[in-house]
N, C-alpha and C positions, 0 to 999 in steps of 0.2 A: 545228281550227286548221290553216291551210294551211302555215304556216312551221314548220320543224323545226330542231333543233340542228345546226349545221354548214352551214346554207344561207347563201348570200350575199344580203343584202337592201339595198335602196336606201331611204333615209329620204325621204319625200315631203312632210312638213310639220315645222315646228318650227325650232329654232335650228340644227340640223344638216342642214337640207334640202339634198339633192343629194349627200350623202356616202353611201358604201356600205361595208359591213363584214360580217364573219362573225358569225353568231348563236352566242353562247357558252352561253346558257341560255334555254330556252323554258318559260314558266309558263302552261299552258293554262287553269287554273282562274281566274287573274286576267286573262287575255287580254293578257299582257305578254311581252316578250322583252328580253334583254340583248345588245346588239350591241357588238362590239369597237371601241373608240375613239369611240363615240357616247354623248352625254349624260354627259360626264365630270363627276364630282362630287368635291368636296374633303372629306376626312374628317380630323379632328384626332385623333391617337392619343395618349392620356395616357401619361405615363411610368410604368413599372413597375420592379420591382427588377431585372429582367433586360433590359428593352428601353428605349431612350431614346424620348422623345417625338418625334413626326414628323407631317408632313402628308402624307396619302396621297391619291392621285388614282385613283378607280375609276369604272367604268361604272355608270350608273343604269339602271333599267328604262325601257322605252318601250312605249307601247300598240301593240298589233298592227295597229291601223287606220292608224298613221302610217308603216308600212313596207310595202314591196312586194318580191316576189321578184325578184332580179336574175340574169338568165341570163348566166353568164360566157362561154359560147360565142359568143352573138350580141351581147354587151355591151349589152343592152337590158333594161329592167324589163318584167315580164310578169305576167299573172294566172295563177292555177293552177286547173285543173279536175281531175276524177277520171274514170278510165276502168277498165273491167275487162278485163284481159288474162290469158288462161290461168287463169282462176279467181281471180286476185289483183287487188286494187284498187291502182292505181298513179296517181301524180300526173303530170299532163300540162300542158305549157305551152300556154296559149290562143293565143299569138301564132304559134308554129311547129308545134304539135301533137306535139312530141317528148316522149318519156317522160323525166321528171326523175330518178327513182330507178332 
C-alpha cells in the first residue's frame, strides 16, 4: 500500500471529491484509510449511567483506490513509486522524482 499514516491525500472520487486531508489510520489488510474530515458519519451514542446520550460525528473509512497522495510542497497530487537508495527502499514522487520519506 502506497499511502501511510500521516500522509496528506486528495480524494479523487465520491461525495468528498476534491478535498484533501491527513491520513489518521491506514488499514492495509482491508485496503482502506481513514482521512481527517472526509466521509463524516453520524453515530448515536446511547445514554449510560455516567454519560448523556449524544450524536457523534466521526470519519468513516474510504477505499485506498479513491485517494491519491497529495504533495504539499508542489500542491499537486502525484503517484508514488519506489527506489532503492543506500540499500534502503524509499518512496519517490513520480511527478517530481523527489524522495517522500
